[in-house]
C-alpha positions as CSV (number, residue, x, y, z in Angstrom):
1,M,20.0,-19.0,-0.8
2,K,16.4,-19.4,-1.9
3,N,15.2,-19.2,1.8
4,S,17.3,-16.1,2.3
5,S,15.7,-14.4,-0.7
6,A,12.2,-15.3,0.5
7,A,13.0,-14.0,3.9
8,L,14.2,-10.7,2.4
9,A,11.1,-10.5,0.3
10,W,8.8,-11.0,3.3
11,G,10.9,-8.4,5.2
12,G,10.3,-5.9,2.4
13,V,6.5,-6.5,2.4
14,L,6.3,-6.2,6.2
15,L,8.4,-3.0,6.1
16,A,6.1,-1.5,3.5
17,G,3.0,-2.4,5.6
18,A,4.6,-1.0,8.7
19,L,5.5,2.3,7.0
20,W,2.1,2.6,5.5
21,G,0.5,2.0,9.0
22,G,2.5,4.9,10.5
23,G,1.7,7.1,7.5
24,A,-2.1,6.5,8.0
25,L,-1.9,8.4,11.3
26,V,0.0,11.2,9.7
27,A,-2.4,11.4,6.8
28,Q,-5.4,11.6,9.2
29,Q,-3.8,14.5,11.0
30,L,-3.2,16.4,7.8
31,L,-6.7,15.8,6.5
32,D,-8.2,16.9,9.9
33,A,-6.0,20.1,9.5
34,G,-7.8,21.0,6.3
35,M,-5.7,19.5,3.4
36,A,-7.9,18.3,0.6
37,P,-7.6,14.5,-0.2
38,A,-6.4,15.1,-3.8
39,S,-3.8,17.7,-2.6
40,L,-2.5,15.3,0.0
41,A,-2.2,12.5,-2.6
42,L,-0.4,14.9,-4.9
43,A,2.0,15.9,-2.1
44,R,2.6,12.3,-1.1
45,F,3.6,11.3,-4.6
46,A,5.4,14.5,-5.8
47,L,7.6,14.8,-2.7
48,G,8.8,11.2,-2.9
49,L,9.4,11.3,-6.7
50,P,12.9,13.0,-6.7
51,L,14.3,10.4,-4.3
52,L,13.0,7.7,-6.6
53,W,14.6,9.2,-9.7
54,V,17.9,9.6,-7.9
55,G,17.8,5.9,-6.9
56,A,16.7,4.9,-10.4
57,H,19.6,6.7,-12.0
58,W,22.0,5.1,-9.5
59,A,20.5,1.7,-10.2
60,G,20.9,2.1,-13.9
61,R,24.6,3.0,-13.6
62,A,25.4,0.3,-11.1
63,A,23.6,-2.6,-12.8
64,P,25.6,-4.9,-15.1
65,Q,25.1,-4.2,-18.8
66,G,22.1,-5.9,-20.2
67,R,20.8,-7.0,-16.9
68,V,18.5,-4.1,-16.1
69,T,16.6,-1.7,-18.4
70,A,16.7,1.8,-17.1
71,A,15.7,4.0,-20.1
72,W,12.0,4.5,-20.9
73,R,12.7,4.3,-24.6
74,E,14.1,0.8,-24.2
75,L,11.0,-0.6,-22.5
76,P,8.6,-2.6,-24.7
77,W,5.2,-0.9,-25.1
78,R,3.6,-3.7,-23.1
79,V,5.9,-3.0,-20.2
80,K,5.3,0.8,-20.5
81,G,1.6,0.2,-20.2
82,L,2.1,-2.0,-17.2
83,V,4.3,0.6,-15.5
84,A,2.0,3.5,-16.2
85,G,-1.1,1.5,-15.3
86,T,0.4,0.4,-12.0
87,G,1.3,4.0,-11.1
88,A,-2.2,5.2,-12.0
89,A,-3.7,2.5,-9.9
90,M,-1.6,3.5,-6.9
91,A,-2.7,7.1,-7.3
92,L,-6.3,6.2,-7.5
93,N,-5.9,3.8,-4.5
94,V,-4.5,6.6,-2.4
95,G,-6.9,9.2,-3.6
96,C,-10.0,7.0,-3.0
97,W,-8.7,6.1,0.4
98,F,-8.2,9.8,1.4
99,V,-11.7,10.7,0.2
100,A,-13.2,7.8,2.2
101,I,-11.4,9.0,5.3
102,T,-13.2,12.4,5.0
103,Y,-16.5,10.5,5.2
104,M,-15.8,7.9,7.8
105,G,-12.6,8.6,9.6
106,A,-9.4,6.6,9.2
107,A,-10.3,3.1,10.7
108,L,-13.2,1.9,8.6
109,P,-11.8,3.0,5.2
110,T,-8.5,1.4,6.0
111,V,-10.0,-2.0,7.0
112,I,-12.4,-2.1,4.1
113,S,-9.7,-1.3,1.6
114,I,-7.0,-3.5,3.0
115,C,-9.3,-6.5,3.8
116,C,-11.0,-6.5,0.4
117,A,-7.8,-6.3,-1.5
118,P,-6.5,-9.8,-0.7
119,V,-9.8,-11.3,-1.8
120,L,-9.7,-9.4,-5.1
121,V,-6.0,-10.3,-5.7
122,A,-6.6,-14.0,-4.9
123,A,-9.6,-14.1,-7.2
124,I,-7.8,-12.4,-10.1
125,S,-4.6,-14.4,-9.6
126,A,-6.6,-17.7,-9.7
127,L,-8.6,-16.6,-12.8
128,R,-5.5,-15.5,-14.6
129,G,-3.5,-18.6,-13.6
130,Y,-0.9,-16.7,-11.6
131,E,-1.2,-19.0,-8.6
132,R,-3.2,-22.0,-7.4
133,V,-5.8,-21.6,-4.8
134,S,-5.4,-24.2,-2.0
135,A,-6.8,-24.9,1.4
136,P,-3.8,-23.5,3.3
137,L,-4.0,-20.3,1.3
138,L,-7.7,-19.9,2.0
139,A,-7.1,-20.6,5.7
140,C,-4.3,-18.0,5.9
141,M,-6.5,-15.4,4.1
142,G,-9.4,-16.1,6.4
143,A,-7.3,-15.7,9.5
144,A,-5.8,-12.5,8.1
145,L,-9.1,-11.0,7.3
146,L,-10.6,-11.9,10.7
147,G,-7.6,-10.7,12.5
148,T,-7.6,-7.4,10.7
149,A,-11.2,-6.8,11.4
150,L,-10.7,-7.5,15.1
151,V,-7.7,-5.2,15.3
152,V,-9.6,-2.2,14.1
153,A,-12.8,-3.0,16.1
154,P,-13.7,-0.6,18.9
155,S,-11.7,-1.6,22.0
156,G,-14.8,-1.7,24.2
157,G,-16.5,-4.2,21.9
158,G,-19.9,-3.5,20.5
159,P,-20.8,-2.7,16.9
160,L,-18.8,-0.5,14.6
161,P,-20.1,3.0,13.9
162,A,-22.8,3.4,11.2
163,V,-21.2,3.2,7.8
164,Q,-21.9,5.9,5.3
165,W,-22.5,4.5,1.8
166,L,-20.4,7.1,0.0
167,G,-17.4,6.2,2.3
168,V,-18.0,2.5,1.6
169,A,-18.0,3.1,-2.1
170,W,-14.8,5.1,-2.0
171,S,-13.2,2.4,0.2
172,L,-14.1,-0.4,-2.2
173,G,-12.7,1.7,-5.1
174,S,-9.5,2.0,-3.1
175,A,-9.4,-1.8,-2.6
176,A,-9.9,-2.4,-6.3
177,M,-7.1,0.0,-7.3
178,Y,-4.8,-1.5,-4.6
179,A,-5.4,-5.0,-6.0
180,L,-4.5,-3.8,-9.5
181,A,-1.3,-2.1,-8.2
182,V,-0.3,-5.3,-6.4
183,L,-0.8,-7.4,-9.5
184,G,1.0,-4.9,-11.7
185,N,4.1,-5.0,-9.4
186,A,4.0,-8.8,-9.2
187,R,3.9,-9.2,-13.1
188,M,6.7,-6.6,-13.7
189,P,9.6,-8.1,-15.8
190,R,12.8,-8.8,-13.9
191,T,14.7,-6.8,-16.6
192,V,13.1,-3.6,-15.2
193,S,14.6,-2.7,-11.8
194,P,12.2,-2.0,-8.9
195,L,13.6,1.5,-8.6
196,V,13.1,2.3,-12.3
197,A,9.6,0.8,-12.4
198,S,8.7,2.6,-9.1
199,A,10.1,5.9,-10.5
200,W,8.0,5.7,-13.7
201,G,5.0,4.4,-11.9
202,M,5.2,7.2,-9.3
203,T,5.5,9.8,-12.2
204,A,2.3,8.5,-13.6
205,A,0.7,8.6,-10.1
206,T,1.9,12.2,-9.6
207,L,0.4,13.3,-13.0
208,C,-2.9,11.5,-12.2
209,A,-3.1,13.0,-8.7
210,G,-2.1,16.4,-10.0
211,A,-4.8,16.5,-12.6
212,V,-7.5,15.8,-9.9
213,A,-6.0,18.3,-7.5
214,V,-5.9,21.1,-10.1
215,V,-9.5,20.5,-11.0
216,Q,-10.6,20.5,-7.3
217,G,-8.2,23.3,-6.3
218,V,-4.9,22.7,-4.6
219,T,-4.6,23.2,-0.8
220,W,-1.1,23.6,0.5
221,P,0.2,22.5,3.9
222,Q,0.2,25.2,6.5
223,G,3.0,25.6,9.0
224,A,6.2,23.6,9.5
225,W,4.6,20.5,11.1
226,Q,2.2,20.1,8.1
227,W,5.1,20.4,5.6
228,A,7.0,17.9,7.7
229,G,4.1,15.5,7.8
230,A,3.6,15.8,4.0
231,G,7.3,15.2,3.5
232,Y,7.1,12.1,5.7
233,T,4.2,10.7,3.6
234,G,6.1,11.4,0.4
235,V,9.6,10.2,1.3
236,V,9.0,7.4,3.9
237,T,5.5,6.0,3.2
238,T,5.6,6.5,-0.6
239,A,9.2,6.4,-2.0
240,I,10.8,4.0,0.5
241,A,7.8,1.8,1.2
242,Y,6.7,1.6,-2.4
243,V,10.2,0.5,-3.6
244,A,10.4,-2.1,-0.8
245,F,7.0,-3.5,-1.8
246,A,7.7,-3.4,-5.6
247,W,10.9,-5.4,-5.0
248,S,9.2,-7.9,-2.7
249,A,6.1,-8.4,-4.8
250,R,8.1,-9.8,-7.7
251,R,9.6,-12.5,-5.4
252,L,6.3,-13.5,-3.7
253,G,3.0,-14.5,-5.1
254,P,0.5,-11.6,-5.5
255,T,-1.7,-13.0,-2.7
256,A,1.2,-13.4,-0.3
257,A,2.4,-9.9,-1.0
258,V,-1.0,-8.3,-0.3
259,V,-1.6,-10.4,2.8
260,G,1.8,-9.4,4.2
261,T,0.8,-5.7,4.0
262,L,-2.2,-6.4,6.3
263,V,0.3,-5.6,9.0
264,E,-0.5,-2.0,8.2
265,P,-3.6,-1.7,10.4
266,L,-1.8,-3.6,13.2
267,V,1.0,-1.1,13.2
268,A,-1.5,1.8,13.0
269,A,-3.3,0.4,16.1
270,V,-0.1,-0.1,18.0
271,L,1.1,3.4,17.3
272,A,-2.3,4.8,18.3
273,V,-1.8,3.0,21.7
274,C,1.7,4.3,22.1
275,L,1.4,7.8,20.8
276,L,-2.3,8.7,21.2
277,G,-3.0,7.0,24.5
278,E,-5.6,4.6,23.0
279,S,-6.1,1.2,24.4
280,M,-6.3,-2.3,22.8
281,G,-9.0,-4.6,24.2
282,T,-8.9,-8.4,24.4
283,W,-10.4,-9.0,21.0
284,Q,-7.9,-6.6,19.4
285,L,-5.1,-8.6,20.9
286,V,-6.7,-11.8,19.6
287,G,-6.9,-10.2,16.2
288,A,-3.2,-9.2,16.3
289,G,-2.3,-12.8,17.1
290,L,-4.4,-14.1,14.2
291,L,-2.9,-11.6,11.9
292,C,0.7,-12.5,12.9
293,A,-0.1,-16.2,12.6
294,S,-1.6,-15.7,9.1
295,I,1.5,-13.9,7.9
296,V,3.8,-16.6,9.3
297,G,1.6,-19.2,7.6
298,M,1.8,-17.4,4.3
299,S,5.6,-17.1,4.5
300,R,6.0,-20.9,5.1
301,R,3.4,-21.9,2.4
302,G,4.9,-23.8,-0.5
């Protein structure tokens, strides 16, 4: 039963990473079409929020009495702060990532944000005593980071494009916020259902993104395909993926959860090959193998 639960948790993490990887291509298209980063972040959270609240209401009615807390007024203040802080961190993570894309394109901000997050999560987890750092853990992390870097490298080899320092700074900010969101989800009490925690966290994220978008000026999607793309980022890559990740992060260690989502750039690269006609070189295939091996290693660790 324990192995079955662990398998489901890893499935949730990988599903979230895969959905985020597909959403990265949609977000790039919307940003290239003229949507402002803050406006896209607002659309991403706001459009997925109603679905989360419907699910949270259903979860509250279906759960056995006393097993799951659904009402905000019933949450302890510490848990309220954890939920709101996790939502705000997710909003800042997405916002910083979108801004970095406008400076550097999609590939480099994604790899900087995603590759730095596991290191930050592992360091904080070790310092806070959430999990023990071991040689197998460090080996899996190293393989994951190297594999991710190879996956997003130019297919023809050679150096990466020159990095603009503002884009690097925004990408590092995105990584820091992502690490905080992962730790917040991992430390969420079991008495709060993932749907309820996600709904309240996404509410905080929507308010945070909305405040920035109003200050900067809201830009709306233009045309049916842009609205469809914004809806996809809200419903699929935010509501569904975020609930899957929130549920799984509680059942895995924080480091394992964030390493599992490194599948995101792998999925983005595969979709770019299949849908955009791009090609994967030898080193990218090697990186994909390392990435898959690291995820398997983490899933079998301890």
